[in-house]
N, C-alpha and C positions, 0 to 999 in steps of 0.2 A: 144694417150691414156696414162693414168698414169702408171708408172712403177709398183707400188704396193701400199700397204696401211700402210707401216711402213718402216722407213729408219734409218740407224745408220752410224756413221763414224767409220771406222775400223782403229785401230792402232796396228800394229804388234810389239811386244816387246820381249825382252829376259826374263824379270822379271815383271810379271803383278802386283805383290804386291808393288814393288818399284815404278813402273810407277803410280799405283793408288794413292799411298801416295803423289807423286809429284803433280798430278792433283788436289787432295783434297786441297793441299796448295794454288793452284791457285784459289780455290773457287768452283770447281765442286763437286757435291754431289754424294756420292756412292749410287747406287741402288741395289747392289748385283750382283753376276755373272760377276764381272769385268766390269760393265757398270757404267758410270759416266755421269751426266747431268749438264748443265748450265741453265736448264729451257726451252731451245729452241731446243737443239739437244742432242742426246745420243752418247757418245764416248765409244766404246766397245774395250777393250784391249784383244788381242789375242796373245798367245805364238807362236813364230816362225817368219818366214820371209814372207814378202809381201810388196806390194806397200803402202807407207804411204803418205798421208791418202788415203784410198779407201772408197767407199760407198757400203752399202749392203741394198737391198730392200727385204722385205718379202711380202707374199700374191700376188705374181706375176702370171699372166696368160701368161706363156711363149709362148704357141701356138699363142695367140692373138698378143703378142708383136712381134713375128717373122712375123706374117701375116701383121702387120702394116709396115713392111719394115726394122725393126731394125736388125742390124747385131750382133746377139748373138752367141758367140763362147764359148763353154763349160760353159754355164750359166753366161757368163760375157759380159757386154757391155764396150767398151772403147771409150771415146770421142776422137775427133781429137787431142786434146791437151794431151791425155794420162791419163785422169782421169778414173780409173777402177771402174765399178759398178757391183757388184755381185748381181745376181737375184735368189731368192729362191721362190719356190711355197709353202713352209711351211707357216703356219699361223704365224702372228707376235708373238714373244716370250714375248712381253710386250707392253704397250701402250706408245705412246709419251705423254709428259706433256702438249700438246696443241692441238687445232683444226686447227690453222693457224700459222705457224712459224713466219710469218712477224709481227704478233700482239701479240705474246706470251710474258709473263712476264719473266724477268730474275731473277735468284737467286744467281748469282755468283758475286764476287767482280770485275770481269772483265767487268761488264756491259752487253750490249746486243750483241748477235751473229748477225752479219750483213750479212755474206756470207762466202762461201768457195771460196776463190779468186784464179783465174788462169790467169797468163800472157800467151797470145796466139799470134800466128802470124797473124791470120785472124779472125776477129770478126764474119763475116757473116757465115763462114764455121762452127765455133764452136756453134754459137747460133742456127743454123739450126739443129744441132744434139740435143741440149737440148729441142728445141721446138718439135721435133719429139718424144722426150722422155716424153712429157707431161708437160713441163715447159712453163709458160707464162711470157712474158716480163713485168717487173714492171717499168723499165725506161731504155732508150737507149740514149746515149749522144755522142758527137763528141769531146768534150774538156775535159782535155788537149790532149787526144788521144781517139780514139774510145773505148767505154766501155759500159757496161750495167749490169743489174741485173735481174735474172730470178728466178721464184718461182713455185713450184708445190703444194703449201700449206704445204707440209711436210718439205721442205728444200729450201735453198737459194744458188744460184750460182752467183758469180760475175765474169765477163769476161772482161779482160783488154788487148787490142791490143797493145803490146809493146814488144820490143826486150830485155827482161829481163830474165836472167837465174836464176829463183827462184823456190823453191818448191811450190806446192799448199799450201795456208795458210788459217787458220781459223781466221777470222777478228772479233774483238770485238770493240764496241764503248761505251764510257761513258763520260758524261759531265765533270767528275772529273778525267779523266784518267791520267792527269799529276800527281795528288796526288797518284793515284793507282800505277803508274810506279815508283814513288819515293819510295813507301813502298816496292814494289817488289825488287828494287835494294838494299834497306836496308836489306832485308831478304836473299840476296845472289843470286837472280835470274839473269841470264846473259842476260840483255837487251842490244840491239845494235841499233844505229841510222840507218835510212833507207839509207842514203847516207854517204859515208866516210867523206864528208866535213861538215856534220852536227855537231854542237856542242854536245858533250855527255850530257851536262847539259840541253839540250832542250828535255824535256820529253813529249812534246805534242803528239808525236807518236813514238813508238819504236817497234822493232822486238824482238821476243823471240823464239829462236830455242831451243826446249826442248831436253833433252838427249835421247828422244824416237822417234826421226824422225818426229815430228810434229812442224810446224812453226806457230806461232801466230803473227798477226798484232794487235797492241793495239793503237787505235786512240782516240783522244779527240773529242767528238761530241755527238749529241743527235739524235738518230733515233727512238725515242719512238713512232712516228707516222708512222713508217715503210717507211720513205722516204730515198732512197739511197743517 
């Protein structure tokens, strides 16, 4: 069953105003209440310490979710890979800007949100968790290593079986991402290649570790038809 009827990415920061100004420069739009959107997801800045990024669902039926077999501890689900999902029975504080995240329009210079990406030791273990949490598989592949993408209409999770020690990352795709990355570099954003051997001048895909504990993957590509 579905976890809830509204979801947001949580980003715990020391200074919500400074973090908000940073994300606005990346092209996310301010909605008020320290919430920013790219047109597909909502990023909610919270003061204090916590796991970055986390997810929070609202409109949850906790008794029904527990009855379905989900291991909810203190109102929180934790995936085998360590993604924390806070669950609230409160009604949604706002509406998402879409009915289906996989087909929503983007409004940010970063292009389309593709997934919250997680490197995991065992694809089958992790995908079983997300499917029990109401996510459906959009695609599952074996090359170059086992991976797939899952969706519950509200959000997208990408699971990649690999021995990589990286934080969970917000992935964006744009056909002109090379030009976007070049502009971000010119503006002083600290972009880094994926592999140490990659040429810094190759801006086809880059990583951006923000000062606020959120990692972005910025890929050149077109996912306008929701194809992973």
